[in-house]
N, C-alpha and C positions, 0 to 999 in steps of 0.2 A: 796209881796202880791198883788201889783197893777196888775202885769201880770196875776196872777190867776184870778183876778176879770174880767179882759178883756176877758178871755176865755169863759165867761158865756154870752157874748153879742150875741144876736140873737138866743139863745136856745129857740125853740118854745114849747117844752114839754119834760118831762123826767119822769122816774119812780123812785121808791124807792126800794132798795134791802137791807134787813137786814140779815146779816150773821147768821147762826145757833148759838145758845147760848150753853154754857156749861150747862149740865143737873143740876149742882148745883144751878145755877141761877134760873132755873125753879122751883126747889124744894123750893126756898125762894120767889116765887111769881112773878118773872120777866120772861115774855115769849116773844118769838119772835113776835107772833101776837100782843101782847100789844105794843111793840116798834114800829112795822110797822104801826099800827093804829095811835099811838100818833104822829109819825113823819109826816105821810101823812096829818093828820088833821091840824097840825101846819102849814104845807106848804100851804094847801088849804085855810086856814083862812087868810093867807097873800096874797092870790090871785095868787099863783104860779101855773103854768100849769102842774099838776101831772097826769100821766097816770096810769091806773090800770095795773097789771101784770108786767112782766119784759120786758122792751123795752130799746133801746139805745137812748140817753145817760141815766145814772142813778146816783142817789145819793146813795152811799154805806155806810151802818152803820155797824161797826165792834165793838163788845164788847168782850173783854177777861177778864176772872176773875180767881181769885185764892182765894179759901176759906181757912182760916187759922184756926188752932185748937183753937185759943183764941177767936173765935167768930167774927172775923173781915174778911173783904174781900177786896182784892186789885183789882181794876177795871182799865182797859185801854180802852179808847174809841177813835175811829177814825171815822170821817165823811169825806168822799171823793167824789168828783164829777168826774165820769169817762165818757170819751167820746172818739170817734174815732179821731185819729190824723194821719197826713201824715208826713213822714220824709222829711225834707228840702233837703237833699242830693239826695233823690230818691223818688219823689212824687207818684210813682206807688206803694210804700209800705205804708200800713197803719196798725195801731194797736190800741188797747185800752190803754188809759193812764189816770192817775189821773191828773186833771188840776186845781183842787182846793181841799184844805184839811184843816181840823182843828182836834184838839183832845187833850187829856190830860189823866192824871192818878188821881185816887182818892182812898181813903180808907173809907169803911163804916162798921158799925156794921151790921151783917147779918139780923137783924130785920129791918134795914133801907134801904135795898137793892132796894126797889121799888123807892127810891129817884133818882136812876140813870136815870130815865126817864126825870127828870128835868135837870140833868147834860147834857144829850144828847141834850136836847132842847136848851141849851145855844149855842151849836155848830151849831145846825140847824138855830137858829136865826142869827148867823153870816153869814151863807150861804144865808139866805133870804135877809139880808141887802145888801150883795154884788150882789146877782142876781137882786134885784130891782134897785140897782145903775146903772147897765149895761143894764137893760131892763125896763125903767120907764113905769109905766102904763099910758095909754093915756086917 
């Protein structure tokens, strides 16, 4: 995890990208816009340099869900920081890569699905801590 943290050093700004959500989540009140706003607000409150729109590098939020017949939902969350990297063996080649990540799985009753915003927030807070450790405020 220490090397992941080190890849955040010197990042001057980044955007947030929330992957499209399963329509079932939206039916239960969890929307892409809601997650985008919640994550960006959390980052800005912590003083991180968040850009509007999609720019490189970016913090990527992915939520996968499966709604079960018994009224529960299985949720998988990934929070990843993606940026351009160069290959050591050939520095003329570059690509996008995940250089920091966190995530987990959880189960919720469908009436409590909006609580995943807080669950995602826990991983975003981990990112904030690592980002600030490598880019202390002056």
